[in-house]
C-alpha positions in Angstrom: 183.3 180.9 -157.0 181.2 181.1 -153.8 183.2 182.1 -150.7 182.4 180.6 -147.2 180.9 183.0 -144.7 182.9 183.6 -141.5 181.1 182.9 -138.2 181.1 185.3 -135.3 181.0 182.6 -132.5 183.5 182.1 -129.6 186.6 180.1 -130.2 188.0 177.7 -127.7 190.7 180.2 -126.8 188.0 182.8 -126.1 186.1 180.4 -123.8 189.3 179.6 -121.9 190.2 183.2 -121.4 186.7 184.0 -120.1 186.9 181.0 -117.7 190.3 182.2 -116.5 189.0 185.7 -115.9 186.0 184.4 -114.0 188.2 182.2 -111.9 190.5 185.1 -111.0 187.4 187.2 -110.0 186.1 184.4 -107.8 189.5 183.9 -106.2 189.5 187.6 -105.4 185.9 187.7 -104.2 185.9 184.7 -101.8 188.5 186.2 -99.3 186.6 189.5 -99.4 183.3 187.8 -98.6 184.9 185.7 -95.9 186.5 188.8 -94.4 183.1 190.6 -94.4 181.4 187.6 -92.7 184.2 187.4 -90.1 184.0 191.2 -89.5 180.2 190.9 -89.0 180.7 188.0 -86.5 183.3 190.0 -84.6 181.1 193.0 -84.4 178.2 190.9 -83.1 180.5 189.4 -80.4 181.7 192.9 -79.6 178.1 194.1 -79.2 177.3 191.2 -76.9 180.3 191.9 -74.7 179.5 195.6 -74.5 176.1 194.7 -73.2 177.7 192.6 -70.5 179.9 195.6 -69.6 176.9 197.9 -69.2 175.1 195.2 -67.1 178.2 194.7 -64.9 178.4 198.4 -64.1 174.6 198.7 -63.6 174.9 195.9 -61.1 177.9 197.6 -59.4 176.1 200.9 -59.2 173.2 199.3 -57.5 175.0 196.9 -55.1 178.5 198.3 -54.8 180.1 195.1 -56.0 180.4 193.0 -59.2 178.3 189.9 -59.7 179.7 187.0 -57.7 181.0 184.0 -59.4 180.2 180.7 -57.8 182.4 177.8 -56.6 179.9 175.2 -57.5 178.2 174.4 -60.8 174.7 174.1 -59.1 174.9 177.7 -57.8 173.9 180.8 -59.7 176.2 182.1 -62.4 177.3 185.7 -63.0 174.9 186.0 -65.9 171.8 185.6 -63.7 172.6 188.8 -61.9 173.0 190.6 -65.2 169.5 189.7 -66.5 167.6 192.8 -65.3 170.3 195.1 -67.0 170.1 193.0 -70.2 166.3 193.8 -70.4 165.5 190.2 -69.4 163.5 190.9 -66.2 160.8 188.2 -66.8 163.5 185.5 -67.1 165.2 186.9 -63.9 162.0 186.7 -62.0 161.4 183.1 -63.2 164.6 182.0 -61.4 163.9 180.3 -58.0 166.9 181.3 -55.8 165.8 178.9 -53.1 166.9 176.0 -55.3 170.1 175.2 -57.2 170.5 176.1 -60.8 170.1 172.4 -61.9 167.0 171.7 -59.7 163.6 171.0 -61.2 162.1 174.4 -60.3 164.8 176.1 -62.5 164.8 173.7 -65.5 162.7 176.0 -67.6 165.0 179.0 -66.9 168.2 177.1 -67.4 167.0 175.8 -70.8 166.1 179.2 -72.1 168.3 180.3 -75.0 169.4 183.9 -75.2 171.0 185.5 -78.3 173.2 187.7 -76.1 175.0 184.6 -74.8 175.5 183.0 -78.2 178.2 183.8 -80.8 176.9 183.7 -84.4 179.7 181.4 -85.4 179.1 178.9 -82.6 175.4 178.5 -82.0 175.1 175.0 -80.6 171.4 174.7 -80.1 170.5 171.4 -81.8 167.5 169.2 -81.8 167.3 167.2 -78.6 169.8 169.4 -76.7 169.1 171.7 -73.8 169.2 175.1 -75.5 170.7 177.1 -72.6 174.2 177.3 -74.1 176.6 180.2 -73.5 179.7 181.3 -75.5 180.9 183.7 -72.9 182.5 183.3 -69.4 183.8 185.6 -66.7 187.4 186.0 -65.6 188.4 184.0 -62.5 192.1 184.9 -62.5 195.2 182.7 -62.7 194.9 180.1 -60.0 194.2 176.4 -60.4 191.2 176.3 -58.0 188.0 178.2 -58.4 188.0 178.5 -54.5 191.0 180.9 -54.5 190.3 183.2 -57.4 192.2 186.4 -58.0 190.1 187.6 -61.0 187.1 189.8 -60.7 184.3 187.3 -60.2 184.5 186.0 -56.6 187.5 185.9 -54.3 186.8 182.5 -52.8 183.5 181.0 -52.0 180.8 183.4 -53.2 182.5 186.6 -52.0 181.9 189.4 -54.5 184.5 191.8 -55.7 184.2 195.6 -55.4 185.5 197.9 -58.1 187.7 199.6 -55.5 189.5 196.2 -55.0 190.7 196.2 -58.6 193.9 197.9 -57.9 195.4 197.0 -61.3 192.9 199.3 -62.9 189.6 198.5 -64.6 191.1 199.2 -68.0 193.8 196.6 -67.4 191.7 193.8 -66.0 189.7 191.3 -68.0 186.0 190.8 -67.3 184.4 188.5 -69.9 185.8 186.6 -72.8 184.8 184.4 -75.7 184.6 180.7 -74.8 183.8 178.0 -77.4 181.3 175.4 -76.2 182.4 171.7 -75.9 182.2 169.1 -78.5 180.4 165.8 -77.8 181.6 164.2 -81.1 185.1 162.7 -80.5 185.5 162.2 -84.2 185.9 165.9 -84.8 189.1 165.9 -82.7 189.1 169.6 -82.0 191.6 170.2 -79.1 190.3 173.7 -78.6 186.8 172.5 -77.8 187.9 169.5 -75.8 188.3 169.4 -72.0 191.2 167.1 -71.1 192.2 165.8 -67.6 195.8 165.6 -66.4 196.9 162.1 -65.1 197.9 163.5 -61.7 196.6 166.3 -59.5 198.7 169.4 -58.7 198.1 171.4 -55.5 201.0 173.7 -54.8 201.0 177.3 -56.3 204.5 176.7 -57.6 203.2 173.8 -59.7 201.1 176.1 -61.9 203.5 176.2 -64.9 204.3 172.5 -64.6 200.5 171.8 -64.8 200.2 174.0 -67.8 203.1 172.3 -69.6 201.5 168.9 -69.0 198.1 170.1 -70.1 199.5 171.5 -73.3 201.0 168.1 -74.2 197.7 166.3 -74.0 195.8 165.7 -77.2 192.9 163.6 -78.6 195.3 160.7 -79.2 196.8 160.3 -75.8 194.1 161.6 -73.4 193.2 159.0 -70.8 189.8 157.3 -70.9 187.1 159.6 -69.7 189.5 162.5 -69.9 187.6 164.4 -72.6 184.4 166.2 -71.7 182.1 167.8 -74.2 179.6 169.7 -72.1 181.5 173.0 -71.7 179.1 176.0 -71.8 176.0 173.8 -72.0 174.0 175.7 -69.2 174.3 179.4 -68.8 172.9 179.3 -65.2 175.7 177.0 -63.9 178.3 178.7 -61.8 182.0 177.8 -61.7 184.4 176.5 -64.3 183.2 174.7 -67.3 180.3 177.0 -68.0 180.5 180.6 -66.9 184.0 181.1 -65.6 187.4 180.8 -67.3 191.0 181.6 -66.2 194.2 183.1 -67.6 196.6 180.3 -66.9 197.2 179.6 -70.6 196.9 182.0 -73.6 193.8 182.2 -75.8 192.8 179.1 -77.9 195.2 176.8 -76.0 194.2 173.6 -74.2 191.7 173.2 -71.3 192.4 170.6 -68.6 190.8 169.5 -65.4 193.3 169.1 -62.6 193.6 165.3 -62.2 189.8 165.0 -62.7 189.1 167.9 -60.3 186.1 169.6 -62.0 186.4 173.0 -60.3 190.2 173.1 -60.7 192.6 173.3 -63.6 193.1 175.3 -66.8 189.9 176.6 -68.3 191.1 178.6 -71.3 189.2 181.3 -73.2 188.7 180.4 -76.9 186.8 181.5 -80.0 186.1 180.6 -83.6 187.7 183.8 -84.8 191.0 183.4 -86.7 194.1 184.2 -84.5 192.4 185.4 -81.3 189.3 186.4 -79.4 187.3 189.3 -78.1 187.8 190.4 -74.6 185.7 192.7 -72.4 187.6 194.7 -69.8 186.1 195.8 -66.5 185.9 199.4 -67.6 183.6 198.4 -70.4 185.9 198.6 -73.5 186.5 195.7 -75.8 189.7 194.6 -77.6 190.6 191.8 -79.9 193.4 189.8 -78.2 195.6 187.6 -80.4 196.4 184.0 -79.5 200.1 185.0 -79.7 199.8 187.4 -76.8 202.8 186.9 -74.4 201.8 184.7 -71.5 203.0 187.3 -69.0 200.6 190.0 -70.4 197.7 187.6 -70.6 198.2 186.6 -67.0 198.5 190.2 -66.0 195.1 191.0 -67.6 193.7 188.1 -65.6 194.5 189.4 -62.1 192.7 192.3 -60.5 195.4 193.1 -57.9 198.7 191.6 -59.1 200.4 194.9 -59.6 201.5 194.1 -63.2 202.3 197.0 -65.5 200.6 196.7 -68.9 201.0 199.5 -71.5 198.6 200.5 -74.3 201.1 199.0 -76.8 200.8 195.5 -75.3 
């Protein structure tokens, strides 16, 4: 009697086991790849911020003060002063300082894209857009109005800040932070990228926390018509809030709100695409990753240059 020959092929159970093992390996690999990509992005941001730190100190060594922030969007931004130290002398010499940043003579410069101003996770240069976006902004302090700053870039008007005036210590005072650009597409409904507007305007210093509370309650659903603006960070040459200055009124990755429609007033919050926080450059040149859960008192302390707050290394 002739016996049947056994085959050596895979059984259904073998295939299922192999698929299960492959699935487990993929599940283990994806977080590792995502972590590697996120680490790479954070290192790139860290590198950009450190370049700003060197540029700031190069400027201070030459002129005795830090670059001055501006109280008007049409005036020069802090990044223009940094261009020579960022090895961008030709671009610096192309700026016509006799005209505003948005004037026709400066259109070419303002539309020039620079890698040092763009985060790898948030490059917003798209077809048809002006390419001069920036993902970074300078610290203006913890006041509602850009005209009365207590950060390190301008002390009202265009008055520059000297290093000696930073009595809180350069290692305890914020200089430049990540800032996500705005979103023109309302369908994306991203509250971190959006710029809201409070229904009323607040003027007194003691109304700061009340303003922040109302700002935090606004969202895509209940924002008043015209209360969402998507152009944040669209021109690196613009001075003032909305492009090259932010403040420390609310913790990282929280809401941003104009003060009753006042463009150069309100909460302009630092933000990033990094999970759970953002990169922050300090005036002394070192960088730290600050979590969104940082206590508000500490975050505000980092925002002032002469507030007298005590901040330990453990904070």
